Each structure stands twice: as structure tokens, then as C-alpha cells.
C-alpha positions in Angstrom: -19.4 -18.5 16.6 -18.9 -14.9 15.4 -16.6 -13.5 12.7 -15.9 -17.0 11.2 -12.7 -17.2 9.1 -11.8 -19.9 6.6 -9.1 -21.2 9.0 -11.8 -21.8 11.7 -13.0 -25.0 10.0 -12.4 -28.3 11.6 -13.6 -30.6 14.4 -15.2 -29.0 17.4 -16.0 -31.0 20.6 -17.9 -30.1 23.7 -17.8 -32.0 27.0 -19.9 -31.5 30.0 -19.3 -34.0 32.8 -20.3 -37.4 31.2 -21.9 -35.9 28.0 -19.8 -35.4 24.9 -20.8 -34.1 21.5 -18.8 -33.1 18.4 -19.3 -31.6 15.0 -17.3 -30.8 12.0 -17.4 -27.1 10.8 -16.9 -26.5 7.1 -16.4 -22.9 6.0 -17.1 -21.9 2.4 -14.7 -19.3 1.0 -16.4 -16.2 -0.4 -14.8 -15.0 -3.6 -13.6 -11.4 -3.7 -15.4 -9.3 -6.3 -15.2 -5.8 -7.7 -18.0 -3.6 -6.3 -16.8 -0.5 -8.3 -14.9 -1.0 -11.6 -12.0 1.2 -12.9 -13.1 4.1 -15.0 -11.3 5.5 -18.1 -9.3 8.6 -17.4 -8.3 11.6 -19.5 -5.6 13.9 -18.1 -3.3 16.6 -19.2 0.4 15.9 -19.4 2.0 16.6 -16.0 -1.2 16.1 -14.1 -2.0 13.3 -11.6 -4.0 10.3 -12.8 -5.8 8.3 -10.2 -7.5 4.9 -10.9 -9.8 3.6 -8.2 -11.9 0.5 -7.6 -13.6 -1.1 -4.7 -13.7 -4.7 -3.5 -16.3 -6.8 -1.8 -13.7 -7.8 0.8 -10.0 -7.2 1.3 -7.7 -9.3 -0.8 -3.9 -9.7 -0.4 -3.4 -10.8 -4.0 -3.8 -7.4 -5.8 -1.8 -6.8 -8.9 -1.7 -3.8 -11.3 -0.8 -4.0 -15.0 -0.2 -1.5 -17.9 -0.6 -2.9 -21.4 -0.3 -6.5 -19.9 3.0 -5.8 -18.0 3.0 -5.8 -14.2 3.5 -2.4 -12.7 6.2 -1.8 -10.1 5.8 1.1 -7.7 8.2 4.1 -8.1 8.4 7.7 -7.1 5.8 8.6 -9.7 3.6 5.4 -9.6 2.1 4.5 -6.3 -0.6 2.0 -5.4 -2.5 1.8 -2.1 -5.2 0.0 -0.3 -7.5 1.9 2.1 -10.3 -0.2 3.5 -12.0 -1.8 0.5 -10.7 0.8 -2.0 -7.7 0.2 -4.2 -5.9 3.2 -5.8 -3.3 3.4 -8.5 -1.8 7.0 -8.6 0.4 8.2 -11.4 2.0 11.5 -10.6 3.3 13.9 -13.3 1.8 11.9 -16.1 3.8 11.6 -19.3 2.6 10.7 -22.8 4.2 7.2 -22.4 1.8 6.6 -19.5 -1.1 6.3 -21.9 -2.4 2.8 -22.3 -4.7 0.1 -20.9 -4.6 -0.4 -17.1 -5.8 -3.5 -15.2 -6.4 -4.3 -11.6 -6.4 -8.0 -10.9 -7.4 -9.9 -7.8 -7.4 -13.7 -7.7 -9.1 -14.7 -11.0 -11.0 -11.4 -11.6 -10.0 -8.1 -13.1 -11.3 -4.6 -14.1 -9.8 -2.5 -16.9 -9.6 1.1 -17.9 -7.8 3.3 -20.4 -5.6 6.3 -19.6 -5.4 9.1 -22.2 -2.8 11.8 -21.7 -3.3 15.1 -23.6 0.0 16.5 -24.8 1.0 20.0 -23.3 0.8 22.7 -25.9 4.1 24.4 -26.5 4.3 28.2 -26.2 5.6 29.8 -29.4 6.9 32.8 -27.5 
């Protein structure tokens, strides 16, 4: 058997004329883990912040948090999955975007901090 999935487990039978054999296939689930962790970011106010991490295998149970509160996508905040890479992009960063960010899959997580440098005001 090639490319075995968790749902492939079960009873398999083979019959050839008067010969019959069977076996029970049990498939062990492999936990998804982080290959690359999130890294702390320091951006200037108005710039784009991009958090990225990589997984050992694709997971459909990905959640992003800021300061413990689940993040909802918006025009400014977008998350994406491309292959094994997860990305959280924050466009036009604001001072209130500063904080601790977490990417969570199943029962594992990776954390990083976003620091936003305030724009200097022109006096003239």
C-alpha cells in the first residue's frame, strides 16, 4: 500500500480461488509539529508585519491569537497556508498591533512578539 492515510485502517481480505487470507491494518497518527517557529518582529508604524512558521505536515486545525484572543481575518490582517508554510500578515501596522502572537495547531503552539515603532511626527 502506498500513501497510507489514517482512514485506510481496517480489515483487508484477499481471495484467490479457494485460498482466503485477511489482516487488520492499524495506522498510527503522526502528530503535526512546528519545523520552523515564529520569530519576533520589529516594524515601523504603517509597514507590513509578516509572521511565518512551517509545519511537519498540513493541519486543518490552525488558529492565530494576539494576546490570548483569537484573531479574525480582515482587510488588514490576513492569514494563509501555502504548502507547509503558515503566514499571518498585518498590513499598515498600528501601535495597537503590538503584542504577543501565537500560532496554534492541535495541542502545540509557537509564539512571537510584534513591536511597532511609532512614526516620528514632522514639526514643519
